[in-house]
C-alpha positions, 0 to 999 in steps of 0.5 A: 032614676027616681032621684033624677026624675024628682029633680026634673019635676022640681025644675019643671015646676020652678020654671012654670012658677017663673013663667007665671011670675010677673015680677020675675018677668019684669026683672028679666026684661029690665036686666036685658033692657037697662044696658041698652038704655044706658048706651042710648042715653049716653049716646044722646048725651054725646050728641047733645054735647057735640051740638052744644060745642058747635054752637059755642064755637060759632058764638065765640067766633062771632064775639071775637070778630065783633070785639076786634072790630070795636078796637079803637085806641088813641086820641081824638086828634088821630085815627084810632089805631089797633095795637098788639096789646089790644089783639091780645086782650081780644084773645084773652077774652075769647079764652075766658069765654071758652074756658071749659073747652080748653081752647088754648090746647085744643084749638086755634083762633086766626084773626085776619084784617082783610083790606084793600091793597094799593091797586084796589084788590083784596089783601090780608094786611095782617094776621094774628093767632091764638092756640096751640093747634098748628093749623093755617088759615083756610083762606090765606096767610098774612100778605096774601093778595098784597101785590095783585088783584087775584085774591078774591077775599076770605070765605068759601068760593063764590061767597067770599067776604070783601073789604070796602075801600078805606076800611077793614074786615075783621075775619075770624076762623076757629078750628077746634078738636072736639073732646068727646065725653065717652064715645071718642072712638065711635065718633072718630076725629071731630074737628069743628071749623067756623068763621065770622066777619065784622066790618070795623066800627069806625075809621081806623089807621090801616097802616098796620098793628102798632106797639106796645104788646107781644105779637101773637104770631101764627108761626 
């Protein structure tokens, strides 16, 4: 019994010393707090990365629509044309701008030419795509609205973008599957979808996309 009593007294003495030892208390607090702080810190980093990716995708859509609206191939004797090679260059520029996002594998850009049809309604005259993600346009495919006036334009209902007579609107949709840093399972699927539209900068041949170049098909 004396041995047990002695051990008990020593344990109590050690516990009292630890209770009055500020450094030990700090170490214990840090041991409990650090894992929590690490989780919170990485969570904040994930949210910041998601926000930054949203911003980059939005800016990419604006730049792509703007670049497509500036295409004007040809001579001063004819209306400027848009060629398949010009569209491919716009997509190449977009891919380079979003290089770190690996847009080709994780997303899709859909470029549509919104114009007037023969009866003055809205139509998607042509549509080209870039990226391996198999997702259709949210607002219509090539040829939508060609033969009637039922198509209201491209964009959310009630806020559709419409093309004026004799011109075209370059309408861009980007769909991107967000690639998380750490918390993929916690965040779940995060698909970013954004749109942008620019009117063509000058008069353009609206008869269609010309050669040369490989067609960036959406199928």
